[in-house]
C-alpha positions as CSV (number, residue, x, y, z in Angstrom):
1,X,15.7,41.1,-24.0
2,X,13.4,38.5,-25.5
3,X,9.7,39.6,-25.3
4,X,7.1,36.9,-25.9
5,X,3.4,36.5,-25.4
6,X,3.5,33.5,-23.1
7,X,6.2,31.9,-21.0
8,X,5.4,28.4,-19.6
9,X,7.5,27.0,-16.8
10,X,7.6,23.2,-16.8
11,X,7.9,20.9,-19.8
12,X,5.8,18.0,-18.5
13,X,2.4,16.9,-19.6
14,X,0.5,20.1,-18.8
15,X,3.3,22.4,-19.9
16,X,3.7,20.8,-23.4
17,X,-0.1,20.6,-23.9
18,X,-0.6,24.3,-22.9
19,X,2.4,25.4,-25.1
20,X,1.2,24.0,-28.4
21,X,-2.5,24.7,-27.8
22,X,-1.7,28.4,-27.1
23,X,0.7,28.6,-30.1
24,X,-2.0,27.2,-32.4
25,X,-4.0,30.3,-31.4
26,X,-1.2,32.4,-32.9
27,X,0.4,33.2,-29.5
28,X,4.2,33.4,-29.3
29,X,5.1,30.7,-26.7
30,X,8.3,30.0,-24.9
31,X,8.5,26.8,-22.8
32,X,11.3,26.5,-20.3
33,X,12.3,23.8,-17.8
34,X,15.3,23.3,-15.5
35,X,15.6,19.6,-16.4
36,X,17.8,18.4,-19.3
37,X,14.9,16.6,-21.1
38,X,11.2,17.3,-21.4
39,X,8.5,14.9,-20.2
40,X,10.5,12.7,-17.9
41,X,7.5,11.7,-15.8
42,X,5.6,10.8,-19.0
43,X,8.4,8.4,-20.0
44,X,8.4,6.5,-16.8
45,X,4.6,6.5,-16.3
46,X,2.4,3.4,-16.5
47,X,5.5,1.1,-16.3
48,X,6.9,2.8,-19.4
49,X,3.7,2.5,-21.4
50,X,2.0,5.8,-20.2
51,X,-1.6,5.4,-19.0
52,X,-2.5,8.6,-20.9
53,X,-6.2,8.9,-20.0
54,X,-9.2,7.0,-18.7
55,X,-12.4,6.4,-20.8
56,X,-14.5,6.9,-17.6
57,X,-13.1,10.2,-16.5
58,X,-15.6,12.3,-14.5
59,X,-15.2,14.9,-11.7
60,X,-15.9,12.2,-9.1
61,X,-12.4,10.7,-9.9
62,X,-10.7,13.8,-8.5
63,X,-9.8,15.0,-5.0
64,X,-9.7,18.6,-4.1
65,X,-10.8,20.8,-1.2
66,X,-12.9,22.6,-3.8
67,X,-14.5,19.6,-5.6
68,X,-16.4,21.6,-8.2
69,X,-13.3,23.3,-9.6
70,X,-12.3,20.6,-12.0
71,X,-15.7,20.3,-13.7
72,X,-15.4,23.1,-16.2
73,X,-12.0,22.2,-17.6
74,X,-12.8,18.4,-17.8
75,X,-16.0,19.2,-19.7
76,X,-14.2,21.4,-22.2
77,X,-11.4,19.0,-23.0
78,X,-12.5,15.5,-22.5
79,X,-10.8,12.1,-22.7
80,X,-12.3,11.7,-26.2
81,X,-10.5,14.8,-27.3
82,X,-7.1,13.5,-26.2
83,X,-7.9,10.0,-27.7
84,X,-8.6,11.8,-31.0
85,X,-5.2,13.5,-30.8
86,X,-3.6,10.1,-30.1
87,X,-5.4,8.7,-33.2
88,X,-4.3,11.6,-35.4
89,X,-0.7,10.7,-34.6
90,X,-1.3,7.0,-35.3
91,X,-0.2,5.9,-31.8
92,X,-1.4,2.4,-31.1
93,X,-3.1,1.9,-27.7
94,X,-5.3,-0.5,-25.7
95,X,-7.5,-0.6,-22.7
96,X,-5.8,-2.5,-19.9
97,X,-8.8,-2.5,-17.5
98,X,-11.3,-0.2,-15.9
99,X,-11.1,2.3,-18.9
100,X,-7.3,2.8,-18.5
101,X,-5.7,3.5,-21.9
102,X,-2.1,2.6,-22.4
103,X,0.3,2.8,-25.3
104,X,0.9,-0.5,-27.1
105,X,4.5,0.3,-27.5
106,X,6.0,2.8,-25.1
107,X,5.4,6.1,-23.3
108,X,7.7,8.0,-25.7
109,X,4.9,7.7,-28.3
110,X,2.9,10.2,-26.2
111,X,5.9,12.5,-25.5
112,X,6.9,12.4,-29.2
113,X,3.3,13.4,-30.2
114,X,3.3,16.4,-27.8
115,X,6.8,17.5,-29.0
116,X,5.7,17.1,-32.6
117,X,2.6,19.3,-31.9
118,X,4.9,21.9,-30.2
119,X,7.3,21.9,-33.1
120,X,4.5,22.3,-35.7
121,X,3.0,25.2,-33.8
122,X,6.3,27.0,-33.4
123,X,6.8,26.7,-29.7
124,X,10.3,27.8,-28.6
125,X,11.5,25.0,-26.1
126,X,14.5,25.6,-23.8
127,X,15.7,22.9,-21.4
128,X,18.4,23.3,-18.7
129,X,16.9,26.7,-17.9
130,X,16.5,27.8,-14.3
131,X,14.4,30.7,-13.1
132,X,16.1,32.9,-10.5
133,X,13.3,35.5,-10.0
134,X,9.9,36.6,-11.2
135,X,8.5,40.1,-11.0
136,X,5.1,41.5,-11.9
137,X,5.4,44.4,-14.4
138,X,2.8,46.8,-15.9
139,X,2.5,44.7,-19.0
140,X,3.0,41.2,-17.5
141,X,6.0,39.5,-16.0
142,X,9.8,39.8,-16.0
143,X,11.8,36.6,-15.4
144,X,15.4,36.4,-14.6
145,X,16.7,33.1,-15.9
146,X,19.9,31.3,-16.9
147,X,18.9,32.3,-20.5
148,X,18.9,35.9,-19.5
149,X,15.9,38.2,-18.8
150,X,12.5,37.2,-20.4
151,X,9.4,39.4,-20.6
152,X,5.9,38.0,-21.2
153,X,2.3,39.0,-21.0
154,X,1.1,35.7,-19.6
155,X,3.1,33.4,-17.3
156,X,2.0,29.7,-16.9
157,X,3.2,27.6,-14.0
158,X,3.2,23.9,-15.0
159,X,5.8,22.7,-12.7
160,X,3.9,19.8,-11.1
161,X,4.1,18.7,-7.5
162,X,6.8,17.2,-5.3
163,X,6.4,13.5,-6.4
164,X,9.5,11.6,-7.6
165,X,12.3,14.2,-6.9
166,X,14.8,12.1,-8.8
167,X,13.0,13.2,-12.0
168,X,13.5,16.8,-11.1
169,X,10.3,17.6,-9.0
170,X,10.6,20.6,-6.8
171,X,8.3,22.9,-4.9
172,X,9.0,25.8,-7.3
173,X,5.4,26.3,-8.4
174,X,4.3,26.5,-4.8
175,X,6.9,29.2,-4.1
176,X,5.6,31.2,-7.1
177,X,2.0,30.9,-5.9
178,X,3.1,32.1,-2.4
179,X,5.0,35.0,-3.9
180,X,1.9,36.2,-5.6
181,X,-0.4,35.9,-2.6
182,X,-1.8,32.4,-3.1
183,X,-2.8,30.1,-0.2
184,X,-1.0,26.8,-0.3
185,X,-3.0,23.8,1.0
186,X,-0.8,21.3,2.9
187,X,0.9,18.9,0.5
188,X,1.5,15.2,1.0
189,X,2.3,12.1,-1.1
190,X,-0.7,10.5,-2.9
191,X,-1.0,7.2,-4.8
192,X,1.8,5.8,-2.8
193,X,2.7,2.5,-1.1
194,X,2.3,2.0,2.6
195,X,5.2,1.1,4.9
196,X,4.6,-1.4,7.7
197,X,6.9,-1.7,10.8
198,X,5.0,-3.7,13.3
199,X,4.6,-7.5,13.6
200,X,3.0,-7.5,10.1
201,X,6.3,-6.6,8.6
202,X,7.4,-10.3,8.7
203,X,4.3,-11.4,6.8
204,X,4.8,-8.7,4.2
205,X,8.5,-9.6,3.7
206,X,7.7,-13.3,3.4
207,X,4.9,-12.6,0.9
208,X,6.9,-10.0,-1.2
209,X,5.7,-10.2,-4.8
210,X,2.4,-11.8,-3.9
211,X,-0.7,-10.0,-5.4
212,X,-4.3,-10.5,-4.2
213,X,-7.6,-9.1,-5.4
214,X,-9.1,-7.3,-2.4
215,X,-11.6,-4.6,-1.3
216,X,-9.6,-2.0,0.6
217,X,-11.4,0.7,2.7
218,X,-10.5,3.8,4.8
219,X,-12.5,6.8,5.9
220,X,-15.7,5.7,4.1
221,X,-13.9,5.2,0.8
222,X,-13.4,1.8,-0.8
223,X,-11.5,0.4,-3.8
224,X,-11.6,-3.1,-5.3
225,X,-8.3,-3.9,-7.0
226,X,-5.2,-5.9,-6.3
227,X,-2.9,-5.4,-3.3
228,X,0.8,-6.3,-3.5
229,X,3.0,-7.4,-0.6
230,X,6.4,-5.8,-0.6
231,X,9.5,-6.0,1.6
232,X,8.6,-2.5,2.9
233,X,4.8,-3.1,3.4
234,X,1.8,-2.9,1.0
235,X,1.5,-1.6,-2.5
236,X,-0.6,-2.5,-5.6
237,X,-3.4,-0.5,-7.2
238,X,-5.9,-0.7,-4.3
239,X,-3.3,0.4,-1.8
240,X,-2.2,3.3,-4.0
241,X,-5.8,4.4,-4.4
242,X,-6.6,4.3,-0.7
243,X,-3.4,6.1,0.3
244,X,-4.8,9.4,-1.0
245,X,-7.6,9.1,1.6
246,X,-5.5,7.9,4.5
247,X,-4.1,10.0,7.2
248,X,-1.3,9.0,9.7
249,X,-2.8,6.8,12.4
250,X,-5.8,5.7,10.4
251,X,-6.8,2.0,10.1
252,X,-7.1,0.5,6.7
253,X,-9.5,-2.3,6.4
254,X,-8.8,-5.1,3.8
255,X,-11.4,-7.6,2.7
256,X,-9.2,-10.5,1.4
257,X,-12.2,-12.4,0.1
258,X,-14.4,-9.8,-1.7
259,X,-16.1,-12.4,-3.8
260,X,-17.3,-14.4,-0.8
261,X,-19.2,-13.9,2.4
262,X,-16.3,-15.2,4.5
263,X,-18.5,-16.6,7.3
264,X,-20.9,-18.4,4.9
265,X,-18.0,-19.8,2.9
266,X,-16.2,-21.2,6.0
267,X,-19.5,-22.7,7.3
268,X,-20.2,-24.3,3.9
269,X,-16.6,-25.7,3.7
270,X,-17.0,-27.1,7.3
271,X,-20.2,-29.0,6.3
272,X,-19.1,-30.1,2.8
273,X,-15.4,-30.8,3.5
274,X,-15.0,-31.5,7.3
275,X,-11.7,-33.3,6.9
276,X,-10.0,-30.6,4.8
277,X,-7.5,-28.4,6.6
278,X,-8.1,-24.6,6.7
279,X,-4.8,-23.9,4.9
280,X,-5.8,-26.3,2.0
281,X,-9.1,-24.5,1.5
282,X,-7.5,-21.1,1.7
283,X,-5.0,-22.3,-0.9
284,X,-7.9,-22.4,-3.4
285,X,-8.4,-18.6,-3.0
286,X,-4.8,-17.4,-2.3
287,X,-1.4,-18.7,-3.4
288,X,-0.4,-21.8,-1.4
289,X,2.4,-19.8,0.3
290,X,0.0,-17.1,1.4
291,X,-2.6,-19.6,2.5
292,X,0.0,-21.5,4.6
293,X,1.4,-18.3,6.2
294,X,-1.9,-16.8,7.2
295,X,-3.4,-20.1,8.3
296,X,-0.4,-20.7,10.6
297,X,0.4,-17.1,11.7
298,X,-3.2,-15.8,12.2
299,X,-5.1,-19.0,13.1
300,X,-4.1,-22.5,14.0
301,X,-4.7,-24.6,10.8
302,X,-6.6,-27.8,11.5
303,X,-9.3,-29.9,9.8
304,X,-12.5,-27.8,9.4
305,X,-14.6,-30.1,11.6
306,X,-12.4,-29.2,14.6
307,X,-13.4,-25.5,14.6
308,X,-16.1,-24.2,16.9
309,X,-18.7,-21.7,15.5
310,X,-17.0,-18.9,17.5
311,X,-13.6,-19.8,16.0
312,X,-15.0,-19.8,12.5
313,X,-16.6,-16.4,13.1
314,X,-13.2,-15.1,14.3
315,X,-11.5,-16.4,11.2
316,X,-14.2,-14.9,8.9
317,X,-13.8,-11.5,10.6
318,X,-10.0,-11.5,10.1
319,X,-10.3,-12.5,6.4
320,X,-13.2,-10.1,5.6
321,X,-11.9,-7.1,7.6
322,X,-8.2,-7.4,8.2
323,X,-7.2,-4.3,10.1
324,X,-3.9,-2.7,9.2
325,X,-2.4,0.5,10.7
326,X,0.4,1.6,8.3
327,X,3.5,3.1,9.9
328,X,3.5,5.7,7.0
329,X,4.0,5.9,3.3
330,X,7.0,5.7,1.1
331,X,6.6,9.4,0.6
332,X,7.3,11.6,-2.4
333,X,10.2,9.2,-3.5
334,X,7.7,6.8,-5.1
335,X,4.4,8.8,-5.0
336,X,2.6,9.2,-8.3
337,X,1.0,12.5,-7.3
338,X,1.1,15.3,-4.8
339,X,-2.1,16.0,-2.9
340,X,-2.8,19.6,-1.9
341,X,-1.1,22.6,-3.5
342,X,-2.3,25.9,-4.8
343,X,-5.8,26.6,-3.4
344,X,-8.2,26.5,-6.4
345,X,-10.6,28.9,-4.7
346,X,-8.1,31.6,-5.7
347,X,-7.9,30.5,-9.4
348,X,-10.5,30.8,-12.2
349,X,-12.0,27.4,-13.0
350,X,-12.7,28.7,-16.6
351,X,-9.3,30.1,-17.4
352,X,-6.9,28.8,-14.7
353,X,-5.8,32.4,-14.2
354,X,-4.8,33.6,-10.7
355,X,-7.5,35.7,-9.1
356,X,-4.6,37.4,-7.1
357,X,-2.3,38.3,-9.9
358,X,-3.6,38.9,-13.5
359,X,-1.7,37.1,-16.3
360,X,-0.5,34.3,-14.0
361,X,-1.9,30.9,-14.7
362,X,-1.6,27.5,-12.9
363,X,-2.1,24.1,-14.7
364,X,-1.8,20.5,-13.8
365,X,-0.6,19.0,-10.6
366,X,0.6,22.2,-8.9
367,X,-3.1,22.9,-8.2
368,X,-5.0,21.2,-5.4
369,X,-6.6,18.7,-7.8
370,X,-5.4,15.1,-7.7
371,X,-6.9,12.2,-9.7
372,X,-7.4,8.6,-8.8
373,X,-5.0,6.0,-10.2
374,X,-5.7,5.0,-13.8
375,X,-5.0,7.9,-16.3
376,X,-7.0,10.6,-14.5
377,X,-4.0,12.7,-13.5
378,X,-2.9,12.9,-17.2
379,X,-6.4,13.9,-18.2
380,X,-6.4,16.7,-15.6
381,X,-3.0,17.8,-17.1
382,X,-4.5,17.9,-20.7
383,X,-7.8,19.5,-19.6
384,X,-6.4,22.2,-17.3
385,X,-3.6,23.1,-19.8
386,X,-6.1,23.3,-22.7
387,X,-8.4,25.6,-20.6
388,X,-5.5,28.0,-19.8
389,X,-4.2,27.9,-23.4
390,X,-7.5,29.5,-24.6
391,X,-6.9,32.6,-22.6
392,X,-3.1,33.2,-22.2
């Protein structure tokens, strides 16, 4: 029966990072995954270009019921450390915006770098390997797998969350946590588009593909980025960001004119261009199609001089704080992350080791730590994996 120092379950971003970092310390590492290929989520991330970190990573970019938990790992393996690794492998990259770093070519550059590091460090990688059971032993853990029985001192769970099941996501890591006495915080889809089913649906369908720079707010949190109309509802970076803070039934407020004070702007237009129609003026801010649709569906478009002060105030309110109550989200099918997971109050923030079962470690998305959109979730994968790898 193969005996190894460390078995890591899950060959995604966190699992690969943990594997080679531990192996570089001289640990004998076996990395297993039930999928047929490693790093599937890496390959499809960032539209195929992998937004591998963010230059402005800090603890404030993460959501967790235990907000201090992520600080230690993020401080010990920073975005600059990963950027250095990318540089070492000569992977060309660029900043897209807001500190988001993407590959110039494709995501496989990041996966290839991780696999090359694993190879150089002597990691034993086994795909198409399912785990049937895990038992605690006196010296560590015994796993029954499709490869046979495996024994290890340290067991690392790097199985991710429930997002994008078509790429092989399952709740396996949560089951392991539960088996060894961990509390599971409720999970839900994060960084996910909203679905709209009420009278707004028609507007969304007609504007499918239209993108607008907005300020989106919900539950005292705001993001300024683009929103995108889809045939199902609303998407785009600002919507994905706010979805992590939204709960069913909550109202989302969208300021469609974040660069203007809507009321002042309308009043100015009325005095400077009294004969211009509302839809013509809105067409200078939005696409012509969107301007026409909202001018006709929300207001009655007429020359500016014909509006009363009260009507202009109403129009301003609608443009500056459009109230939307989403029917729901698209769920795990398209979510970029899973919110919730293993309660970090039962895990060491220094080592990522279970406080319930010695020798068991959790890294990456399986923990109740979720980043904002923009490379933060990858940075958490790298940092948490690196932290665990120093101790496994």
